[in-house]
C-alpha positions as CSV (number, residue, x, y, z in Angstrom):
1,M,115.5,-98.6,-128.2
2,R,112.9,-99.5,-130.8
3,S,109.7,-101.4,-130.0
4,C,109.6,-105.2,-130.5
5,G,106.9,-106.6,-132.7
6,D,107.0,-110.2,-131.3
7,N,105.4,-109.6,-127.9
8,P,105.1,-105.9,-127.0
9,G,103.8,-106.5,-123.5
10,S,106.7,-108.8,-122.4
11,F,109.3,-106.7,-124.2
12,A,108.0,-103.5,-122.4
13,Q,108.5,-105.2,-119.1
14,W,112.0,-106.3,-120.1
15,E,112.9,-102.9,-121.4
16,S,111.9,-101.1,-118.2
17,S,114.5,-103.1,-116.3
18,H,117.2,-102.9,-119.1
19,E,116.9,-99.4,-120.4
20,K,120.5,-99.2,-121.6
21,A,120.9,-102.9,-122.5
22,C,122.4,-104.0,-125.8
23,G,120.1,-105.7,-128.3
24,C,122.3,-108.8,-128.2
25,S,120.8,-109.7,-124.8
26,S,117.2,-109.1,-125.9
27,P,114.8,-112.0,-125.4
28,C,112.9,-111.3,-128.6
29,S,113.9,-112.1,-132.2
30,S,112.9,-108.9,-133.8
31,S,115.3,-107.2,-136.3
32,S,114.4,-103.7,-134.9
33,L,116.9,-103.7,-132.1
34,S,119.5,-101.3,-131.0
35,F,123.1,-102.5,-130.5
36,C,126.1,-101.0,-128.8
37,G,129.3,-100.3,-130.7
38,K,130.7,-103.6,-129.5
39,H,127.9,-105.9,-130.7
40,R,126.4,-104.0,-133.7
41,P,126.4,-105.9,-137.0
42,T,129.4,-105.2,-139.2
43,Q,130.6,-105.9,-142.7
44,N,134.0,-106.6,-144.1
45,I,134.5,-103.4,-146.1
46,Q,138.1,-102.9,-147.3
47,Q,139.5,-99.5,-146.5
48,V,141.0,-99.4,-150.0
49,N,137.5,-99.6,-151.6
50,V,136.3,-96.8,-149.4
51,E,139.1,-94.5,-150.6
52,E,138.7,-95.3,-154.2
53,E,134.9,-95.8,-154.6
54,S,132.1,-93.3,-154.3
55,C,128.5,-93.8,-153.1
56,V,126.4,-95.3,-155.9
57,L,123.3,-93.2,-154.9
58,C,124.7,-89.7,-154.3
59,C,128.0,-90.1,-156.3
60,E,129.9,-88.4,-153.5
61,N,133.0,-89.7,-151.6
62,L,132.4,-92.4,-149.1
63,S,132.8,-91.7,-145.4
64,Q,136.1,-92.5,-143.8
65,A,134.2,-94.0,-140.9
66,I,133.5,-97.6,-141.9
67,A,130.3,-97.6,-139.8
68,E,128.8,-94.9,-141.9
69,N,129.0,-97.0,-145.1
70,I,127.1,-100.1,-146.2
71,Q,128.2,-102.6,-148.8
72,S,125.8,-104.4,-151.0
73,P,125.6,-108.2,-150.5
74,C,124.8,-108.9,-154.2
75,C,127.1,-106.3,-155.8
76,S,130.2,-106.5,-153.7
77,Q,131.8,-103.5,-155.3
78,A,128.8,-101.2,-154.6
79,I,129.2,-99.3,-151.3
80,Y,126.7,-96.7,-150.1
81,H,126.4,-94.1,-147.4
82,R,124.2,-95.4,-144.6
83,K,122.1,-92.2,-144.7
84,C,121.6,-92.6,-148.5
85,I,120.4,-96.2,-148.1
86,Q,118.1,-95.2,-145.3
87,K,116.6,-92.4,-147.3
88,Y,116.2,-94.7,-150.3
89,A,114.4,-97.3,-148.0
90,H,112.0,-94.7,-146.7
91,T,111.1,-93.6,-150.2
92,S,110.7,-97.0,-151.9
93,A,109.4,-98.8,-148.8
94,K,109.1,-102.6,-148.6
95,H,107.4,-103.3,-151.9
96,F,109.9,-101.4,-154.1
97,F,113.1,-101.6,-152.1
98,K,115.8,-103.5,-154.1
99,C,119.4,-103.3,-155.1
100,P,119.9,-100.1,-157.1
101,Q,122.3,-101.9,-159.5
102,C,121.0,-105.4,-160.0
103,N,117.4,-105.2,-158.7
104,N,118.0,-108.0,-156.2
105,R,114.9,-108.2,-154.0
106,E,116.0,-111.1,-151.6
107,E,119.6,-110.8,-150.4
108,F,119.7,-107.0,-150.5
109,P,116.7,-106.2,-148.2
110,Q,117.7,-108.9,-145.8
111,E,121.2,-107.6,-145.4
112,M,120.0,-104.0,-145.1
113,L,117.7,-105.1,-142.3
114,R,120.5,-106.8,-140.6
115,M,122.6,-103.7,-140.8
116,G,119.8,-101.7,-139.1
117,I,118.2,-100.0,-142.1
118,H,114.5,-99.4,-141.4
119,I,112.3,-100.5,-144.3
120,P,108.7,-99.3,-143.7
121,D,105.9,-101.7,-144.7
122,R,103.8,-99.5,-146.9
123,D,103.5,-98.3,-150.5
124,A,106.3,-96.2,-152.0
125,A,106.3,-92.5,-151.3
126,W,105.4,-91.7,-154.9
127,E,102.3,-93.9,-154.7
128,L,101.0,-91.9,-151.7
129,E,101.2,-88.5,-153.2
130,P,97.7,-87.0,-153.7
131,G,96.9,-86.9,-157.4
132,A,100.2,-88.3,-158.4
133,F,98.6,-90.2,-161.3
134,S,95.6,-88.0,-162.0
135,E,96.8,-87.3,-165.5
136,L,96.6,-91.0,-166.4
137,Y,92.8,-90.9,-165.8
138,Q,92.1,-87.9,-168.0
139,R,90.5,-88.9,-171.3
140,Y,91.7,-87.3,-174.5
141,Q,89.2,-84.6,-175.6
142,H,90.1,-83.1,-179.0
143,C,89.1,-83.7,-182.5
144,D,92.1,-84.3,-184.8
145,A,90.3,-84.6,-188.1
146,P,91.8,-82.6,-191.0
147,I,88.6,-80.6,-191.2
148,C,86.4,-80.4,-188.1
149,L,82.7,-80.0,-189.0
150,Y,81.4,-79.4,-185.4
151,E,80.4,-75.8,-185.1
152,Q,81.3,-75.6,-181.4
153,G,84.9,-76.5,-182.2
154,R,87.4,-79.3,-181.8
155,D,87.4,-79.3,-178.0
156,S,83.7,-79.8,-177.7
157,F,81.7,-83.0,-178.2
158,Q,78.5,-84.8,-177.2
159,D,78.1,-88.0,-175.3
160,E,76.2,-89.7,-178.2
161,G,75.3,-89.1,-181.8
162,K,77.4,-87.9,-184.7
163,W,79.3,-85.4,-182.6
164,S,80.5,-88.0,-180.1
165,L,84.2,-88.2,-179.7
166,I,85.9,-91.5,-180.9
167,L,89.4,-92.1,-179.7
168,C,92.1,-94.1,-181.6
169,A,91.7,-97.8,-180.8
170,T,95.5,-98.3,-180.9
171,C,97.1,-95.3,-179.1
172,G,94.1,-93.5,-177.5
173,S,96.1,-90.2,-178.0
174,H,94.1,-88.9,-181.0
175,G,90.4,-88.5,-181.5
176,T,87.7,-87.5,-184.0
177,H,84.1,-86.6,-184.1
178,R,82.1,-89.4,-185.6
179,D,80.8,-87.2,-188.4
180,C,84.2,-85.5,-189.1
181,S,85.6,-88.9,-190.2
182,S,82.4,-90.2,-191.8
183,L,82.0,-93.0,-189.3
184,R,78.9,-95.1,-189.1
185,S,76.5,-94.7,-186.2
186,N,77.3,-98.2,-185.0
187,S,81.1,-97.9,-185.6
188,K,83.1,-98.1,-182.4
189,K,86.6,-98.5,-183.8
190,W,88.7,-95.9,-185.4
191,E,92.5,-95.5,-185.9
192,C,94.4,-92.2,-186.4
193,D,96.7,-91.6,-189.3
194,E,99.8,-92.5,-187.3
195,C,98.4,-95.9,-186.2
196,S,96.4,-97.0,-189.3
197,P,98.2,-99.1,-191.9
198,S,99.1,-97.3,-195.2
199,A,96.2,-97.3,-197.6
200,S,98.5,-98.4,-200.5
201,A,101.9,-100.1,-200.6
202,I,103.0,-98.2,-203.7
203,D,106.5,-96.8,-203.4
204,Y,106.8,-93.0,-203.7
205,R,108.0,-91.8,-207.1
206,P,108.9,-88.2,-207.8
207,E,107.5,-86.4,-210.7
208,N,109.2,-87.0,-214.1
209,S,110.5,-90.3,-212.6
210,N,110.8,-91.7,-216.2
211,D,113.7,-89.3,-216.8
212,I,115.6,-90.7,-213.8
213,P,117.5,-94.0,-214.4
214,C,116.9,-96.6,-211.7
215,C,118.9,-99.7,-210.7
216,S,116.6,-102.0,-212.6
217,S,117.1,-100.1,-215.9
218,T,119.7,-101.5,-218.2
219,F,122.0,-98.8,-219.6
220,H,123.1,-99.3,-223.2
221,P,125.8,-96.7,-224.1
222,Q,125.5,-97.6,-227.8
223,E,121.9,-96.4,-227.8
224,H,122.9,-92.9,-226.5
225,F,126.0,-92.3,-228.6
226,C,126.9,-92.8,-232.2
227,R,125.7,-96.0,-233.8
228,H,127.0,-97.7,-236.8
229,Q,124.4,-97.6,-239.5
230,P,124.5,-99.6,-242.7
231,G,125.7,-97.6,-245.7
232,R,127.3,-95.0,-243.5
233,E,130.8,-94.8,-242.4
234,S,131.5,-94.4,-238.7
235,R,133.7,-91.6,-237.6
236,P,136.2,-92.2,-234.9
237,F,135.8,-90.2,-231.7
238,L,138.1,-87.3,-231.3
239,D,139.7,-86.4,-227.9
């Protein structure tokens, strides 16, 4: 039987005299209780749904034993394996535990607690991994100027001066030495080519664009074929 969080001392005395008692007769109101098969919380899961549906988390067939499955209170058609929900609760913990389908954070955790799912009160498992987000704290350290003037290379820079590294003020994923982009000594803002607005708004035109008719040009067939000139007879076109 699990420990009671309401009054550990009084519950320990009660537990010593009721080692195999069902949680329905417990004097405490904690949700961390063990129940016998007769008094354990149940759900109205239709056998037809169990045979036709699969577990939303592992995508495998549901267990034929109704007690091994749990139905979502917010998404009634979603049924899970009890072991899958328990693993999900241990991974996401209290602050990230929610309905996998609709992200419900109220009804879903309460129903899972009622059905005996243990939800630890801590950060999620991925938050506790050592160095899980260490890459986010690494500063970009490379000069992306078309021509790097620093003799020690693009991956070297100084803390101050003309060889200090300035990162893009918009994305932070590109950098340049101050002198490689001709930045002033007091300039603290620089944008890379991908983030900076275009220097000119002139549309691209290929070479010899004058020879290519465009939509705005007016095409006059009579100017390109035979014209009728005064004093000269026009000849009919032959097939």
